[in-house]
C-alpha positions as CSV (number, residue, x, y, z in Angstrom):
1,M,11.7,-14.9,6.6
2,K,9.3,-14.0,9.4
3,T,7.3,-10.5,9.0
4,P,8.0,-7.5,11.7
5,L,4.8,-8.7,13.2
6,D,5.9,-12.2,13.6
7,L,9.6,-11.5,15.1
8,D,9.9,-12.0,18.9
9,P,8.6,-8.8,20.7
10,K,12.0,-9.3,23.2
11,R,14.8,-8.0,21.7
12,L,17.0,-8.0,24.5
13,F,18.5,-10.6,26.9
14,S,17.5,-9.8,30.3
15,R,20.5,-9.9,33.0
16,K,19.8,-13.6,34.4
17,Q,19.6,-14.4,30.8
18,K,22.9,-13.0,30.0
19,A,24.4,-14.4,33.4
20,E,23.5,-17.9,32.0
21,I,25.0,-17.5,28.5
22,F,28.5,-16.4,29.9
23,T,28.4,-19.3,32.1
24,R,27.6,-21.3,29.7
25,A,30.3,-20.1,27.7
26,K,33.0,-20.1,30.4
27,G,33.7,-16.3,30.1
28,R,35.0,-16.6,26.7
29,C,33.9,-15.2,23.5
30,E,32.1,-17.8,21.6
31,I,33.4,-16.3,18.2
32,C,37.4,-16.0,18.5
33,N,37.5,-18.1,21.9
34,R,39.3,-15.6,23.3
35,K,39.4,-15.3,27.4
36,L,37.4,-12.3,28.6
37,G,38.4,-10.5,32.0
38,P,36.3,-9.7,34.8
39,N,36.0,-6.1,33.9
40,E,36.1,-6.5,29.9
41,P,32.9,-5.6,27.9
42,W,31.1,-8.4,26.1
43,I,27.6,-8.5,24.2
44,A,25.2,-11.3,24.6
45,G,24.4,-11.7,20.9
46,H,21.9,-14.0,18.9
47,K,23.0,-17.1,17.2
48,I,19.8,-16.6,14.7
49,D,19.8,-12.9,14.0
50,H,16.4,-11.4,15.5
51,G,15.7,-9.8,11.9
52,C,15.8,-13.0,10.4
53,G,13.5,-14.8,13.2
54,G,16.1,-15.8,15.8
55,E,14.1,-15.7,19.7
56,T,15.8,-14.1,22.3
57,V,16.3,-17.0,24.7
58,V,19.6,-18.8,26.3
59,E,19.8,-21.2,23.7
60,N,20.0,-18.6,20.8
61,G,22.5,-16.4,22.8
62,Q,26.0,-16.1,22.3
63,V,29.2,-14.5,24.3
64,E,30.9,-11.8,21.7
65,C,33.7,-9.7,22.7
66,V,33.3,-6.3,21.2
67,K,35.3,-6.7,18.2
68,C,33.7,-9.7,17.0
69,S,30.2,-7.8,18.1
70,K,30.8,-5.4,15.7
71,E,31.7,-7.8,12.9
72,T,28.3,-9.9,13.1
73,A,26.2,-6.8,13.5
74,R,27.9,-5.8,10.2
75,E,27.1,-9.5,8.5
76,S,23.8,-9.4,10.3
77,K,22.5,-6.0,8.7
78,Q,23.8,-7.7,5.2
79,R,21.8,-10.9,5.9
80,T,18.6,-9.0,6.8
81,A,18.7,-6.9,3.6
82,K,19.7,-9.7,1.6
83,A,16.8,-11.7,2.7
84,D,14.3,-8.2,2.4
85,R,15.5,-8.1,-1.3
86,Q,14.8,-11.7,-2.0
87,G,11.4,-11.4,-0.4
88,G,10.5,-8.4,-2.9
89,R,10.5,-5.9,0.2
90,T,13.0,-3.0,-0.4
91,G,13.9,0.2,1.9
92,Q,10.9,1.5,3.9
93,Q,8.5,-1.2,2.7
94,A,10.6,-4.0,4.5
95,R,10.8,-2.1,7.4
96,R,6.9,-1.5,7.6
97,G,5.9,-4.4,5.9
98,R,4.2,-2.7,3.0
99,N,4.2,-4.5,-0.2
100,G,2.8,-3.5,-3.9
101,P,3.1,-0.3,-6.4
102,Q,2.3,3.3,-4.4
103,I,-0.4,5.0,-5.5
104,K,0.5,8.4,-7.5
105,S,-1.5,11.7,-7.6
106,P,-2.7,12.4,-11.4
107,G,-1.3,16.1,-11.0
108,F,-2.5,19.2,-11.7
109,D,-4.3,20.8,-14.4
110,K,-1.8,23.0,-16.6
111,R,-4.1,25.6,-17.5
112,F,-4.5,26.6,-14.0
113,R,-2.2,27.7,-11.3
114,K,-2.5,27.8,-7.5
115,K,-1.6,31.2,-5.5
116,M,0.2,31.2,-2.3
117,N,-3.0,31.7,-0.3
118,G,-4.5,28.4,-1.7
119,E,-6.6,29.9,-4.5
120,V,-6.8,28.3,-8.0
121,V,-7.0,30.4,-10.9
122,R,-6.9,30.1,-14.5
123,R,-3.5,31.4,-16.0
124,E,-3.8,34.6,-17.7
125,N,-1.4,33.5,-20.6
126,E,-3.6,30.6,-21.6
127,P,-6.1,31.1,-24.5
128,D,-9.9,30.1,-23.6
């Protein structure tokens, strides 16, 4: 899978690309093959998900009705999450592209305490 830096920087299709995709599909949803009316909303989606390295070009575009678009978006999110898990990246690490252990602070010495003003003093009930 491509890293976030390798993804196509152009995420959305332009109007010209959308028109070409719609003409190629002959006004039909390419998933359920439903005929779309002239005023009916539709989405230009990616055949290969953008998150999985798909480019934003006409050849990778497809016409989706709103119902099919919601389903493919859900499946796309699941596929991308699975690919991130298999690559050893999870959660924010996957989105930011960071791998490896996080550095942890050793903590504060129990013999001292920090006041609200930031001053560090020795605890009173501790023997010397």
